[in-house]
C-alpha positions as CSV (number, residue, x, y, z in Angstrom):
1,M,25.2,-1.6,8.1
2,L,27.5,-0.6,11.0
3,E,29.2,1.8,9.0
4,I,25.2,3.3,9.0
5,R,25.7,3.8,12.4
6,K,28.8,5.7,12.7
7,Q,28.0,8.1,9.8
8,L,24.4,9.0,11.9
9,E,27.2,9.9,14.7
10,E,29.4,12.0,12.1
11,T,25.6,13.8,10.3
12,V,23.0,14.4,12.8
13,P,25.3,16.8,15.2
14,V,25.6,18.9,11.8
15,I,22.2,19.2,11.7
16,R,21.9,20.1,15.4
17,E,24.2,22.9,14.2
18,Y,21.1,24.4,12.7
19,Y,18.2,23.1,14.1
20,D,17.3,21.1,17.5
21,G,13.4,20.0,17.6
22,M,12.0,16.8,16.3
23,P,10.7,16.4,13.4
24,A,6.9,14.2,13.8
25,I,7.1,13.7,9.8
26,G,9.9,13.1,7.5
27,I,9.0,13.9,3.9
28,I,10.6,13.3,0.5
29,L,9.2,15.4,-2.3
30,G,9.3,14.2,-5.6
31,T,9.7,16.2,-9.0
32,G,8.0,19.0,-9.6
33,L,5.7,19.7,-5.7
34,G,7.8,23.0,-5.3
35,A,3.9,24.1,-3.7
36,V,4.7,21.4,-0.5
37,A,7.7,23.2,0.1
38,K,6.6,26.6,0.0
39,S,3.9,25.4,2.8
40,I,6.3,25.0,5.1
41,E,7.3,27.3,8.2
42,V,10.9,26.9,7.7
43,E,12.8,27.0,10.7
44,A,16.4,25.4,9.4
45,E,17.8,24.8,5.4
46,I,21.0,23.2,5.2
47,P,21.8,22.6,1.6
48,Y,22.9,19.1,1.5
49,E,26.6,19.4,0.7
50,K,27.0,20.7,3.8
51,L,26.3,17.1,5.3
52,P,28.5,14.5,6.0
53,H,27.6,11.6,4.0
54,F,25.0,13.0,2.0
55,A,24.7,12.3,-1.4
56,V,24.2,15.0,-3.9
57,S,21.4,15.2,-6.2
58,T,22.4,15.8,-9.6
59,V,18.7,15.9,-11.6
60,E,18.0,19.5,-12.6
61,S,14.6,19.7,-11.3
62,H,15.8,18.7,-7.8
63,A,16.7,21.6,-5.0
64,G,19.2,19.6,-2.8
65,K,18.2,21.2,0.4
66,L,17.0,19.4,4.1
67,L,14.4,21.8,5.3
68,F,12.9,22.3,9.1
69,G,10.1,23.6,10.3
70,E,6.0,23.3,10.9
71,L,3.2,22.3,8.1
72,S,0.5,22.9,9.9
73,G,1.7,22.8,13.2
74,V,3.4,19.5,12.9
75,P,7.1,19.3,12.7
76,V,8.5,18.4,9.6
77,M,12.0,17.7,7.5
78,A,11.8,17.5,4.5
79,M,13.7,16.7,1.7
80,Q,13.8,19.2,-1.1
81,G,15.3,16.7,-3.8
82,R,15.6,13.3,-3.6
83,F,18.5,10.9,-5.0
84,H,18.2,8.0,-7.1
85,Y,19.7,4.6,-8.7
86,Y,20.3,6.2,-12.0
87,E,22.3,9.4,-11.3
88,G,24.8,6.5,-9.6
89,W,24.7,6.3,-6.0
90,T,24.3,2.8,-4.1
91,M,20.8,2.1,-2.5
92,K,22.6,3.1,0.7
93,Q,23.0,6.4,-0.2
94,I,20.0,6.5,-1.8
95,T,17.9,5.9,1.5
96,Y,20.5,7.5,3.9
97,P,17.9,11.0,4.6
98,V,15.6,8.2,5.8
99,R,18.3,6.9,8.3
100,V,18.6,10.2,9.6
101,M,14.9,11.1,9.7
102,K,14.6,8.4,12.0
103,A,17.5,9.2,13.9
104,L,16.4,12.9,14.3
105,G,13.0,11.2,15.7
106,A,10.7,11.0,13.0
107,K,8.2,8.1,13.0
108,I,6.4,8.8,9.6
109,L,7.8,8.7,6.5
110,L,5.8,10.7,3.6
111,V,6.9,10.3,0.5
112,S,6.2,11.6,-3.2
113,N,7.0,11.2,-6.4
114,A,6.1,11.8,-10.3
115,A,4.8,8.9,-12.4
116,G,3.3,7.8,-15.9
117,A,0.4,6.1,-15.7
118,L,0.1,2.2,-16.5
119,N,-3.5,2.4,-15.7
120,P,-5.6,4.0,-18.7
121,L,-8.7,5.5,-15.9
122,F,-6.1,7.8,-15.3
123,R,-5.6,10.8,-16.6
124,P,-2.5,13.7,-15.5
125,G,-2.3,15.9,-13.6
126,D,-4.2,12.7,-11.2
127,I,-3.0,12.6,-7.3
128,M,-2.6,8.7,-7.3
129,L,-2.4,7.2,-3.8
130,I,0.0,4.4,-3.4
131,T,-1.3,1.2,-1.7
132,D,1.6,-0.9,-2.7
133,H,4.4,-1.5,-4.9
134,I,6.4,-4.1,-7.4
135,N,10.4,-3.0,-6.5
136,L,11.9,-3.6,-10.4
137,I,14.9,-1.5,-9.6
138,G,17.2,-4.6,-9.7
139,D,18.6,-3.1,-6.4
140,N,17.6,-3.6,-2.1
141,P,19.3,-0.9,0.0
142,L,19.2,-3.7,2.9
143,I,21.3,-6.2,1.4
144,G,24.5,-6.7,3.2
145,K,25.0,-7.6,7.2
146,N,22.0,-6.0,9.3
147,D,22.5,-4.2,11.6
148,D,19.7,-5.1,14.5
149,E,19.8,-1.5,15.9
150,L,18.5,-0.1,13.3
151,G,16.0,-2.9,11.9
152,P,15.4,-6.4,11.4
153,R,17.2,-8.8,9.6
154,F,13.8,-9.5,7.3
155,P,11.6,-7.0,7.6
156,D,8.2,-7.7,6.9
157,M,6.8,-5.4,3.8
158,F,2.9,-6.4,4.6
159,D,1.1,-2.9,5.0
160,A,4.3,-1.0,4.1
161,Y,2.1,2.1,2.7
162,T,0.0,2.3,6.8
163,K,-3.6,1.4,5.6
164,K,-4.6,4.1,8.2
165,F,-2.9,6.7,6.6
166,R,-4.6,5.4,3.0
167,D,-7.7,6.4,4.6
168,I,-7.4,9.3,6.4
169,A,-5.7,10.7,2.7
170,E,-9.0,9.2,0.8
171,Q,-11.5,10.8,3.0
172,T,-9.6,13.8,3.1
173,A,-9.0,13.8,-0.3
174,L,-13.1,13.4,-0.8
175,E,-14.0,16.3,1.4
176,L,-11.4,18.9,-0.3
177,G,-12.8,17.7,-3.6
178,I,-9.7,16.7,-5.2
179,R,-9.6,13.8,-7.3
180,L,-7.2,11.0,-6.1
181,V,-6.8,7.6,-7.5
182,Q,-5.3,4.7,-5.9
183,G,-2.8,2.1,-7.7
184,V,0.6,0.2,-7.3
185,Y,3.4,2.1,-7.9
186,V,6.4,0.5,-9.9
187,P,9.7,2.2,-10.3
188,L,12.5,1.2,-12.3
189,S,16.0,1.9,-12.3
190,G,15.8,4.5,-15.4
191,P,16.7,6.5,-16.8
192,N,15.2,5.9,-20.1
193,L,11.6,5.7,-19.8
194,E,10.5,2.2,-20.8
195,T,8.9,0.8,-23.9
196,A,6.0,0.1,-25.2
197,A,6.6,-3.6,-24.6
198,E,7.9,-3.1,-21.5
199,Y,5.0,-0.7,-20.6
200,R,2.5,-3.2,-21.6
201,Y,4.8,-5.9,-19.2
202,L,4.4,-3.6,-16.2
203,R,0.8,-3.4,-16.9
204,I,-0.1,-6.7,-16.8
205,I,2.0,-7.9,-13.4
206,G,-0.4,-5.6,-11.4
207,G,1.5,-2.1,-12.4
208,D,-0.9,0.9,-12.2
209,A,2.3,3.9,-12.1
210,V,5.5,3.9,-13.4
211,G,8.9,5.5,-12.5
212,M,12.7,5.7,-10.7
213,S,12.2,6.1,-7.2
214,T,10.5,5.7,-3.8
215,A,10.6,2.0,-3.5
216,P,14.3,2.2,-1.8
217,E,13.2,5.2,0.7
218,V,10.2,3.1,2.0
219,I,11.6,-0.5,2.4
220,V,14.4,1.8,4.8
221,A,11.1,3.8,6.6
222,V,9.8,0.0,7.1
223,H,13.2,-1.6,8.3
224,S,13.5,1.5,10.9
225,G,10.1,0.4,12.0
226,M,8.3,4.0,10.6
227,K,5.1,4.3,8.9
228,V,4.5,5.0,5.5
229,L,2.2,7.4,3.3
230,G,2.9,7.9,-0.4
231,F,1.6,9.9,-3.4
232,S,2.4,9.5,-6.9
233,V,1.3,12.9,-9.1
234,I,0.4,11.6,-12.6
235,T,2.4,13.4,-15.2
236,D,2.0,11.1,-18.9
237,M,0.1,8.6,-19.8
238,C,2.4,5.4,-20.8
239,L,-0.4,3.7,-22.7
240,P,1.2,0.9,-25.2
241,D,-1.2,1.1,-28.2
242,S,-1.4,5.4,-28.0
243,L,1.9,6.1,-26.7
244,Q,3.0,9.7,-27.4
245,P,6.7,11.2,-27.0
246,V,7.2,13.0,-23.7
247,T,10.4,15.2,-22.3
248,L,10.8,16.3,-19.1
249,E,9.6,19.9,-19.8
250,K,6.5,17.9,-20.3
251,I,6.5,16.1,-17.1
252,L,7.5,19.2,-15.2
253,A,4.8,21.4,-16.5
254,T,2.1,18.3,-15.7
255,A,3.3,18.1,-12.3
256,A,3.3,21.6,-11.1
257,T,-0.7,21.4,-12.5
258,A,-0.8,19.5,-9.9
259,D,0.8,20.9,-6.7
260,E,-1.8,23.0,-5.5
261,K,-4.0,20.6,-5.2
262,M,-1.2,17.9,-3.9
263,A,0.5,21.3,-1.5
264,K,-3.6,21.5,0.0
265,L,-4.5,17.5,0.3
266,V,-0.4,17.0,2.4
267,G,-1.5,20.3,4.4
268,E,-4.7,18.8,5.2
269,V,-3.3,15.1,6.0
270,V,0.0,15.7,8.0
271,P,-2.0,17.0,11.4
272,K,-4.1,13.6,10.9
273,I,-1.6,11.2,10.6
274,A,1.0,13.1,13.1
275,G,-0.7,11.6,16.4
276,I,-1.8,8.3,15.2
277,K,0.0,5.1,16.6
């Protein structure tokens, strides 16, 4: 991890050529969540390819830009497009942007994704507040020699998705009249969707939604001492006894139906969590 500090020393000065502020919150925008990006009053925009040591998203629905500006009056840094394990990136490459967020001053990570529902009470278009995760990707971004200046050797994942933030999100959704379900997110490596038997297994072990991201970034955020709030947009139903074929086009279309709701909820939640220690 000593290498990560050296990389940060090269990445941060490039960002400072575009933006000299201090983001309070780092945001990772998942598949199809464009309305949140549109809500940001952008002061600087940097394509990933201009940043040393940044991977470049190969997923069609991910724009591949860092946005700096204000959201509801709060300085933020947003990833418009994330990196995935199935693209061939290492765990350290996938999570490097979280290290950059921390290095720039962010103390909070707000992460979102698109996910399939394992819980039969959910429905497409729902927003799920992530209460916890079960990491089944099969790798971990903290493997290797630890750098104590970045975080502890054995970070405790207790309250990984900060309970205070979840309470605020729940109350805010209630006030806005937005249906907000809650559950455990299970990421696998992808890129294939799972079999009916795999969905049944994931439900048995306690999963409510399944995807291909998020856990690595959250692990690094916790390692870095950041607090975390996470949301999943439910795009399809992964119920083994009534499974239907699904395509990326369908997933994106369903994610779009929740776009405005997500933007409204995040816009209200961000200023409420920004000042909490």
